Rosetta silent file (secondary structure, phi, psi, omega in degrees, C-alpha in Angstrom):
SEQUENCE: XXXXXXXXXXXXXXXXXXXXXXXXXXXXXXXXXXXXXXXXXXXXXXXXXXXXXXXXXXXXXXXXXXXXXXXXXXXXXXXXXXXXXXXXXXXXXXXXXXXXXXXXXXXXXXXXXXXXXXXXXXXXXXXXXXXXXXXXXXXXXXXXXXXXXXXXXXXXXXXXXXXXXXXXXXXXXXXXXXXXXXXXXX
SCORE:     score description
SCORE:     0.000 S_00000001
   1 L     0.000  136.792 -178.392   59.941   47.671   -4.649 S_00000001
   2 L   -73.928  151.848  178.751   56.329   47.329   -3.486 S_00000001
   3 L   -65.100  150.619  179.487   54.669   43.893   -3.609 S_00000001
   4 L   -65.609  151.005 -179.910   52.525   43.249   -6.667 S_00000001
   5 L   -64.552  145.403  178.764   48.806   43.881   -6.182 S_00000001
   6 L   -66.411  139.457  178.744   46.757   40.849   -5.114 S_00000001
   7 L   -64.322  143.598  178.703   44.789   39.317   -7.931 S_00000001
   8 L  -106.686  145.009  177.052   41.120   40.161   -7.773 S_00000001
   9 L   -90.861  141.364  177.845   38.354   37.771   -8.593 S_00000001
  10 L   -72.559  140.061  177.333   35.756   38.895  -11.002 S_00000001
  11 L   -66.877  130.186  179.919   32.313   39.261   -9.484 S_00000001
  12 L   -62.315  148.429  178.770   30.083   36.453  -10.789 S_00000001
  13 L   -69.965  168.135  178.009   27.442   37.552  -13.228 S_00000001
  14 H   -60.087  -38.383  178.482   23.776   37.531  -12.269 S_00000001
  15 H   -65.541  -40.674  178.839   23.397   34.360  -14.333 S_00000001
  16 H   -62.534  -42.017  178.333   26.334   32.741  -12.499 S_00000001
  17 H   -63.427  -43.153 -179.887   24.806   33.578   -9.110 S_00000001
  18 H   -63.532  -43.822  179.656   21.465   32.148  -10.216 S_00000001
  19 H   -62.028  -41.079  178.764   23.108   28.947  -11.523 S_00000001
  20 H   -63.675  -45.402 -179.547   24.993   28.466   -8.227 S_00000001
  21 H   -65.505  -39.842  179.601   21.857   28.934   -6.153 S_00000001
  22 H   -64.489  -42.437  179.059   19.886   26.639   -8.440 S_00000001
  23 H   -61.738  -43.712  179.048   22.552   23.916   -8.181 S_00000001
  24 H   -63.578  -43.499 -179.725   22.545   24.154   -4.371 S_00000001
  25 H   -63.866  -39.850  179.166   18.738   24.043   -4.304 S_00000001
  26 H   -65.886  -42.646  178.641   18.656   20.992   -6.600 S_00000001
  27 H   -63.266  -46.386  179.204   21.193   19.095   -4.500 S_00000001
  28 H   -61.908  -42.389  178.823   19.336   19.975   -1.290 S_00000001
  29 H   -62.580  -40.720  178.903   16.023   18.990   -2.903 S_00000001
  30 H   -64.434  -40.420  178.774   17.437   15.666   -4.054 S_00000001
  31 H   -64.280  -45.677  179.693   18.730   14.912   -0.550 S_00000001
  32 H   -63.553  -45.289  179.865   15.367   15.779    1.018 S_00000001
  33 H   -61.568  -43.263  178.438   13.454   13.737   -1.592 S_00000001
  34 H   -62.361  -39.445  177.954   15.744   10.737   -1.088 S_00000001
  35 H   -63.478  -45.338  178.168   15.238   11.013    2.670 S_00000001
  36 H   -62.423  -42.703 -179.869   11.454   11.098    2.320 S_00000001
  37 H   -63.352  -49.743 -175.472   11.538    8.132   -0.055 S_00000001
  38 H   -65.470  -50.182 -176.242   13.883    6.053    2.109 S_00000001
  39 H   -77.582  -21.028  179.827   12.365    6.788    5.491 S_00000001
  40 H   -84.550  -13.160 -176.653    8.800    6.796    4.148 S_00000001
  41 L   -58.927  -43.678 -176.229    9.068    3.326    2.592 S_00000001
  42 L   -87.932    7.278 -172.391    8.277    1.420    5.766 S_00000001
  43 L   -91.846   44.750  175.273    5.620    3.816    6.884 S_00000001
  44 L   -93.309  126.221 -176.752    2.623    1.724    5.810 S_00000001
  45 L  -126.111  141.291  173.287    0.113    1.595    8.627 S_00000001
  46 L   -76.575  135.470  177.534   -3.072   -0.327    9.140 S_00000001
  47 L   -68.729  152.102  176.800   -5.983    1.957    9.961 S_00000001
  48 L   -73.399  -29.931  179.309   -7.545    1.667   13.423 S_00000001
  49 E  -161.309  160.549  173.860  -11.006    1.707   11.876 S_00000001
  50 E  -168.065  149.226  174.881  -12.883    2.304    8.616 S_00000001
  51 L    53.745   33.042 -178.999  -16.419    1.923    7.321 S_00000001
  52 L    80.031    5.207  178.690  -17.869    1.395   10.796 S_00000001
  53 E  -107.340  146.119  177.365  -15.415   -1.437   11.508 S_00000001
  54 E  -117.490  150.678  177.621  -12.745   -1.432   14.220 S_00000001
  55 E   -55.788  137.926 -172.605   -9.487   -3.336   14.356 S_00000001
  56 E  -129.158  141.980  179.735  -10.175   -6.695   16.021 S_00000001
  57 L  -140.943  133.397  173.249   -7.967   -9.164   17.835 S_00000001
  58 L  -147.698  172.775 -179.796   -8.623  -12.615   19.277 S_00000001
  59 H   -61.134  -36.553 -178.928   -6.514  -15.734   19.688 S_00000001
  60 H   -70.157  -45.891 -179.944   -7.900  -17.066   16.389 S_00000001
  61 H   -69.733  -36.339  178.174   -7.301  -13.875   14.377 S_00000001
  62 H   -61.829  -36.535  177.276   -3.893  -13.372   15.999 S_00000001
  63 H   -64.020  -42.552  177.575   -2.911  -16.862   14.835 S_00000001
  64 H   -63.269  -41.638  179.063   -3.922  -15.954   11.280 S_00000001
  65 H   -64.898  -43.956  179.141   -1.966  -12.686   11.425 S_00000001
  66 H   -61.766  -41.415  178.349    1.122  -14.484   12.789 S_00000001
  67 H   -62.760  -44.321  178.673    0.924  -17.088   10.013 S_00000001
  68 H   -60.764  -48.077 -178.784    0.631  -14.348    7.389 S_00000001
  69 H   -61.258  -39.605  177.893    3.592  -12.408    8.810 S_00000001
  70 H   -63.882  -42.244  179.931    5.741  -15.563    8.868 S_00000001
  71 H   -63.622  -46.872 -179.180    4.858  -16.315    5.264 S_00000001
  72 H   -58.871  -45.369 -179.655    5.633  -12.770    4.092 S_00000001
  73 H   -62.055  -38.748 -179.118    8.974  -12.823    5.894 S_00000001
  74 H   -68.928  -20.342 -179.550    9.859  -16.192    4.314 S_00000001
  75 L   -95.474    2.664 -178.676    9.203  -14.706    0.855 S_00000001
  76 L    58.236   40.110  173.009   11.486  -11.696    1.452 S_00000001
  77 L  -126.725  166.845  178.573    8.673   -9.212    0.953 S_00000001
  78 E  -102.319  149.933  176.972    7.077   -6.728    3.318 S_00000001
  79 E   176.151  168.735  176.600    3.476   -6.874    4.464 S_00000001
  80 E  -155.863  168.283 -176.299    0.986   -6.957    7.284 S_00000001
  81 E  -147.484  146.716  174.723   -2.546   -8.046    8.000 S_00000001
  82 E  -148.097  153.213  175.353   -5.322   -7.062   10.392 S_00000001
  83 E  -104.912  151.001 -179.124   -8.894   -8.111   11.032 S_00000001
  84 E  -130.766  142.663 -174.500  -11.790   -5.683   11.456 S_00000001
  85 E  -134.867  162.033  173.053  -15.091   -6.256   13.229 S_00000001
  86 E  -127.721  124.173 -178.900  -18.454   -4.740   13.908 S_00000001
  87 L    61.101   31.461  178.584  -20.052   -5.480   17.272 S_00000001
  88 L    79.165    5.311  179.171  -17.280   -7.955   18.104 S_00000001
  89 E  -109.909  117.970  179.638  -17.943  -10.054   14.983 S_00000001
  90 E   -58.182  133.339 -179.066  -15.085  -10.172   12.455 S_00000001
  91 E  -123.580  -27.759 -174.341  -16.235   -8.903    9.091 S_00000001
  92 E  -146.563  154.044  170.785  -13.123   -8.056    7.079 S_00000001
  93 E  -121.939  136.033  178.749   -9.421   -8.718    6.711 S_00000001
  94 E  -120.658  132.269 -176.437   -7.118   -6.038    5.333 S_00000001
  95 E  -129.800  141.985  166.909   -3.669   -6.881    3.968 S_00000001
  96 E  -126.148  145.145  179.989   -0.859   -4.798    2.513 S_00000001
  97 E  -141.367  131.815  171.780    2.122   -6.210    0.641 S_00000001
  98 E  -110.570  109.804 -179.081    5.140   -4.495   -0.861 S_00000001
  99 L  -125.511  103.707 -177.470    6.637   -6.830   -3.447 S_00000001
 100 L   -62.617  -15.470 -179.003    9.261   -5.229   -5.678 S_00000001
 101 L   -86.154   -4.730 -177.376    8.968   -8.134   -8.107 S_00000001
 102 L  -123.721  126.963  179.736    5.325   -7.411   -8.968 S_00000001
 103 L  -113.089  -37.114 -173.010    4.132   -4.310  -10.780 S_00000001
 104 L   -86.687  129.557 -179.558    0.783   -5.116  -12.383 S_00000001
 105 H   -64.766  -41.345 -179.380   -2.294   -5.114  -10.176 S_00000001
 106 H   -61.989  -43.707  178.899   -4.137   -7.632  -12.401 S_00000001
 107 H   -63.304  -41.863  178.884   -1.213  -10.070  -12.237 S_00000001
 108 H   -65.524  -40.567  179.363   -0.938   -9.697   -8.462 S_00000001
 109 H   -62.854  -47.481 -179.462   -4.711  -10.163   -8.103 S_00000001
 110 H   -60.583  -41.758  179.468   -4.695  -13.316  -10.241 S_00000001
 111 H   -64.451  -44.832  179.260   -1.769  -14.741   -8.263 S_00000001
 112 H   -64.009  -45.236 -178.339   -3.439  -13.990   -4.926 S_00000001
 113 H   -62.337  -35.435 -179.304   -6.800  -15.364   -6.104 S_00000001
 114 H   -66.267  -30.832  178.175   -5.207  -18.614   -7.306 S_00000001
 115 H   -91.116   -7.868 -176.156   -3.870  -19.312   -3.820 S_00000001
 116 H   -67.974  -47.652 -177.248   -7.011  -18.106   -2.091 S_00000001
 117 H   -55.730  -54.640 -179.890   -9.148  -21.209   -2.688 S_00000001
 118 H   -61.946  -29.588 -178.016   -6.762  -23.782   -1.210 S_00000001
 119 H   -80.179  -21.967 -175.789   -6.081  -21.506    1.778 S_00000001
 120 L  -120.431   50.058  172.254   -9.751  -20.888    2.557 S_00000001
 121 L    62.320   27.849  177.891  -11.309  -24.339    2.432 S_00000001
 122 L    89.327   14.855  175.345  -11.928  -24.406   -1.304 S_00000001
 123 L   -61.111  150.517 -176.920  -13.535  -20.982   -1.686 S_00000001
 124 E  -117.550  132.249  177.246  -13.702  -19.799   -5.287 S_00000001
 125 E   -95.065  126.107 -179.933  -12.879  -16.305   -6.518 S_00000001
 126 L   -76.960 -177.342  178.557  -15.084  -15.172   -9.414 S_00000001
 127 L   -63.989  145.176 -177.202  -14.019  -13.028  -12.365 S_00000001
 128 L   -86.999  151.100  174.079  -12.616   -9.644  -11.413 S_00000001
 129 E  -121.951  141.043  179.164  -14.088   -6.259  -12.264 S_00000001
 130 E  -112.255  135.390  174.084  -12.042   -3.065  -12.367 S_00000001
 131 E  -143.961  135.587  176.042  -13.352    0.363  -11.469 S_00000001
 132 E   -88.684  131.293  175.996  -11.483    3.615  -10.882 S_00000001
 133 E  -133.505  119.125  178.292  -12.553    5.617   -7.848 S_00000001
 134 L    59.950   33.178  178.687  -10.767    8.852   -7.005 S_00000001
 135 L    83.543    5.041  179.186   -7.855    8.036   -9.316 S_00000001
 136 E  -117.143  133.533  177.687   -7.302    4.555   -7.842 S_00000001
 137 E   -90.059  125.379  178.083   -8.124    1.329   -9.727 S_00000001
 138 E  -109.915  125.456  173.278   -9.886   -1.298   -7.632 S_00000001
 139 E  -101.968  121.417 -177.034  -10.023   -4.917   -8.843 S_00000001
 140 E  -132.432  152.167  178.367  -12.820   -6.745   -7.072 S_00000001
 141 E  -152.082  152.203  175.289  -14.440  -10.169   -7.328 S_00000001
 142 E   -78.679  157.199  178.216  -17.012  -12.172   -5.432 S_00000001
 143 E  -124.850  128.519  177.264  -15.939  -15.167   -3.369 S_00000001
 144 E  -119.384  159.346  179.897  -18.135  -18.252   -3.038 S_00000001
 145 L   116.233 -154.790 -176.283  -17.755  -21.328   -0.874 S_00000001
 146 L   -62.971  -27.095  177.129  -16.977  -21.779    2.822 S_00000001
 147 L  -119.904   77.023 -176.982  -15.662  -18.182    3.131 S_00000001
 148 L   -77.195  164.376  178.236  -18.113  -16.182    0.992 S_00000001
 149 E   146.110 -139.130  178.001  -17.965  -12.449    0.399 S_00000001
 150 E  -148.906  155.355 -175.382  -15.896  -10.329   -1.934 S_00000001
 151 E  -125.140  134.156  176.662  -12.245   -9.534   -2.459 S_00000001
 152 E  -131.168  145.817  176.720  -10.758   -6.216   -3.619 S_00000001
 153 E  -134.588  142.805  174.207   -7.200   -5.199   -4.490 S_00000001
 154 E  -148.130  164.106 -177.535   -5.686   -1.808   -5.248 S_00000001
 155 E  -128.604  130.320  174.366   -2.190   -0.377   -5.469 S_00000001
 156 E  -122.142  119.233 -174.790   -0.873    2.853   -3.997 S_00000001
 157 L    55.320 -118.840 -178.888    2.718    3.632   -4.978 S_00000001
 158 L  -106.719   19.600 -176.680    4.555    0.315   -4.496 S_00000001
 159 E  -115.575  125.918  172.825    2.089   -1.179   -1.999 S_00000001
 160 E   -90.795  135.750  175.780   -0.696   -3.602   -2.888 S_00000001
 161 E  -114.916  141.301  179.553   -3.737   -3.579   -0.586 S_00000001
 162 E  -133.495  130.423  177.527   -6.192   -6.481   -0.369 S_00000001
 163 E  -120.904  127.456  170.645   -9.546   -6.441    1.407 S_00000001
 164 E  -107.913  113.827  179.230  -11.640   -9.524    2.084 S_00000001
 165 E  -105.021  108.557 -174.686  -15.155   -8.455    3.039 S_00000001
 166 L   -79.891   -6.467  178.764  -17.012  -11.524    4.377 S_00000001
 167 L  -110.124   -4.076  178.975  -20.382   -9.775    4.444 S_00000001
 168 L   -70.169  134.770  178.061  -20.351   -8.232    0.983 S_00000001
 169 L   -99.741   -9.762  177.822  -22.909   -9.790   -1.315 S_00000001
 170 L  -152.328  171.926 -176.022  -21.531   -8.091   -4.414 S_00000001
 171 H   -66.751  -36.519 -177.324  -18.470   -6.348   -5.774 S_00000001
 172 H   -61.403  -42.286 -179.974  -19.907   -2.840   -5.364 S_00000001
 173 H   -65.225  -42.304  178.736  -20.342   -3.261   -1.592 S_00000001
 174 H   -65.769  -40.702  179.310  -16.804   -4.603   -1.195 S_00000001
 175 H   -63.436  -40.854  177.300  -15.400   -1.813   -3.361 S_00000001
 176 H   -58.581  -43.417  178.892  -17.201    0.792   -1.222 S_00000001
 177 H   -68.482  -37.446  178.966  -15.586   -0.701    1.890 S_00000001
 178 H   -63.770  -40.211  177.672  -12.199   -0.894    0.116 S_00000001
 179 H   -62.071  -41.712  178.107  -12.414    2.825   -0.747 S_00000001
 180 H   -65.534  -37.936  176.967  -13.098    3.597    2.919 S_00000001
 181 H   -65.122  -42.383  178.703  -10.137    1.418    3.964 S_00000001
 182 H   -62.255  -45.016  179.014   -7.909    3.196    1.456 S_00000001
 183 H   -62.179  -38.934 -178.792   -9.021    6.619    2.720 S_00000001
 184 H   -72.347  -25.030 -177.927   -8.396    5.574    6.337 S_00000001
 185 H   -90.815   -5.609 -178.245   -4.912    4.244    5.546 S_00000001
 186 L   -80.433    0.000    0.000   -3.766    7.383    3.724 S_00000001
């Protein structure tokens, strides 16, 4: 007696083929997206220059940067700081911080501003103003006292950026510089 014929598999329908391909594409897309998210998280970089200012380093500014980095590390958050100068004279400090415990820019700004005065010889941060530029909200305020100027904060994804412009006489000038810093860091 001859062996029974081998069972045949039914050819998947066009819809079945499409569903299989879609499932594979979704899984592959999810893997790629997760990879970009995971490996892109630490990829925050300070710009080399912006708004006519270049990154600046001296023993005094390096000490400030080291102190900031130590503080950030002790708080279990990520962040960095750099100073920027024009003609060898420091004019601005740029800071980024990734703090998963803080979501609201206004709350983060208020918290930063409250610690600003004691850290900068009693300087006072004025009331903040918010303005959207290019889809990004910038909170800025003037600073009076021993370290005068203006302070701006904005948030991109999960990273807060803070700019202290020591030569700004008003919020608009600081915001203009903050926009240039944001563009250079993108």
